[in-house]
N, C-alpha and C positions, 0 to 999 in steps of 0.2 A: 106360376113360373117366375114372375117378376119378384115375388117375395123370396123365393129360393135364391135367385141371383143376388138380391140385396143382402141376404144373410151371408152369402159366401164372400161378397165384396166388402162387407163392413170391416173386417179386421185389417184388410189392406188399406182402406181409406183411413181408418183410425191410426194406423202406423205412420202413414204419410203426414197426416195432420199433426200427430205428436212430434215427429221428427222435424218438420219444416216450420211449424207454427209455434208450438209450445217450447221446443228445444230444451229437453232436460239437461241439466248441467251436473248431475251427480257423477261421482267417480268412485272407483273401488279401491284405488291404491292409497296407502297411508303416506308413503314417501312422495316427494315432489319431483316430477320429471324435469330434467334440465333441458331447456330448449333455447338456443341450439346447443347440441352436445359439444363438449370441449375435449379435444384429444389430449392424451398424456403429453406433458411438456417434454421437449428434448433437452433434459438436464441430467446431470450426474448427481446421484445421491450416494451417501456414504453409509455402509453397513456398520453394524456394531463391532466387527473385526477390522474396521478401517478399509475394507475393500470398496472400490468404486463400482456402482451399478448404474447403468443407463436406465432411466425410468421407463422408456418405451420397451425395454426388454421384458417387462412384466406382462406384455400382451399375451393373449392366448388363454387366459383364465379370467373368470369373474374376479374382481378385486373388491373387497369390503374394507374401506379405508377410514381411518380415524387420524386425527392430528392432535398433538399435545407436546408440551415441553418435556425434556428429558427428566426433570425432577419428579414429574407425575404425582400431583397431590391426590387426596382422597377422591375427589370428583373424577379425575383422570383415571384412577384405578377402577372406579365403578364403571366408567365408560368402556374401558378395555374389557372388563368382565362381561358386560352386556354384549359387547361385540363378539367375544369368544363364544358365549352361550348361544347367541343367535346362529352362529356358524355351526356349532355342535348340534343344535336343534334340527339341522337339516338332515341328520341321519346319514344315509348312504350318499346323499348328494353333497355332503360337506366338502369332499375333495375337489369339487368343481369351483369352490369359492375360496380364494386366498385371503387370509387375514393379514392386513397391512396396517402398520402403525408408522406414521410419518412424524418424525421429531423435528420441530421447527426452531430449535435453539441449540446452543452449545453445551447445555447442562448435561452432566453424565447421568446415565440410567442407573437407578438404584439397584445394587446387586440382588436385593431380595425380590425384585420384580422379574429377574431373568428366568427363573424356573417357570413362572406363569406364562411367559412369552414363548415357550417352546411351541414350535409350529407356526409362529408368526413371522412375517417378513418385517423387520424393523430397519428403517432407513432414516438418515438425517438429511434434511433438505433445507435450502434457504427459505426463510419465511416469506420473502418477496415473491418467489416463484410459486409458493403454495397459495398465497392470497390472490394471485392472478388466475390460478387454475381452478381453485375450489371456491365457489361463491357461498358466502354465509347469508343466512336470512337477515333481512334488515333489522338492525338493533341487536344482533347476536354475533358471536365470534365463530370462526371455523372449528375451533376446538369443541364446540357444543354439538356438532353434527356428526353423523356417520354418512359416508358417501359410497356409491356403488359405481364401479367402472366395468363396462362390458368387455368381452374378450377381444374386441377390435381396438381397445384402448381408449374408448370414449367415455368421459364422465357422463352418466345418464340419469342418476337419481341422487337426491339429497333427502335424508331423513330429518324430521323435525328436531329442534334442539332439546337437550337435557332429557334423554330417554330414561324411563323408569320401567319397572316390571310390567305395568299395564300397557304402556305404549310399545314395549318390546314385543308383545304378542301381536300387535297390529303390524309391526315391521316384519315379524316372522312370516305372517300370512303373505306379505308382498314377496319375500324371498322364496317362499314355497312356490307361489304361483309363477314367479319368474324362472326358477330352475326347471319347473315342469314344462313351461312354454318354450324354453330355449334349450331343450334337451340335446339338440344336435349342433349347437354352436361351438362347443368346446369339448374337451375330453378331461376326465378326472386326473388330477395330479400334474405336476410339471415334469418335463423331460430332464 
């Protein structure tokens, strides 16, 4: 009888030992969680048609954010492409994630980029406000990262710098898991 009780109690004892003594530090997410979360700054941004948009008005949807200058060199274009493809890769869930490009300078956007930006929210913001809100990894610039903002308007995740096709698959897994886990936080599309 004692042996049966010991066999039944062994998994519970092992789990407590593992959790409180060994403390596994593994994580499943590729992106880095931002702690503490940072709310959308109360600043006005300028759209491509010169309309003013209050950044907090973007609340209510997941926001997939990138930052770059308006001139957008080849690295920037690759970054925007990966960002768009990650969003498109969500399939039917893609409407729950808004694609946002924040321009941090006064350079005009190249006309040949405009067709590729269809469906994106493109806003021009002061670089100072962006650097205070979006934290870059030590030794990197904010232009190298993709950021995720939750529907409540809180910056909650930063993806590692300079994504390529291989790392984009890891980011897609994070986005898939997040969209599945947060199914009822928001609704597809903007009003």
